[in-house]
C-alpha positions, 0 to 999 in steps of 0.5 A, a space after each residue: 864606948 865602955 859605958 855602952 858596952 857595959 850597959 848592954 852586956 850587963 843588961 843581957 847578962 842580968 836577964 839571962 841570970 833571971 831566966 836561968 833562975 826561973 824568973 818571969 818577964 818582970 824579973 828578967 827586966 828588973 835584973 837586966 836593968 840592975 845589971 845594966 846600971 851597975 856595969 854601965 857605971 863601972 864602964 864610966 869609971 873605967 873610961 874616966 880612968 883610961 882618959 886620965 
């Protein structure tokens, strides 16, 4: 559950940051993908840590 929340939240956050900085659709997609991957991985680590 945590990885999914992290990926969705990170993707939305990344797209919002790109839009705030004046980026186009491609910039929003790239920022969204990068943030989604990063926060999804943080969610995986947190889920493993909590399960132990």
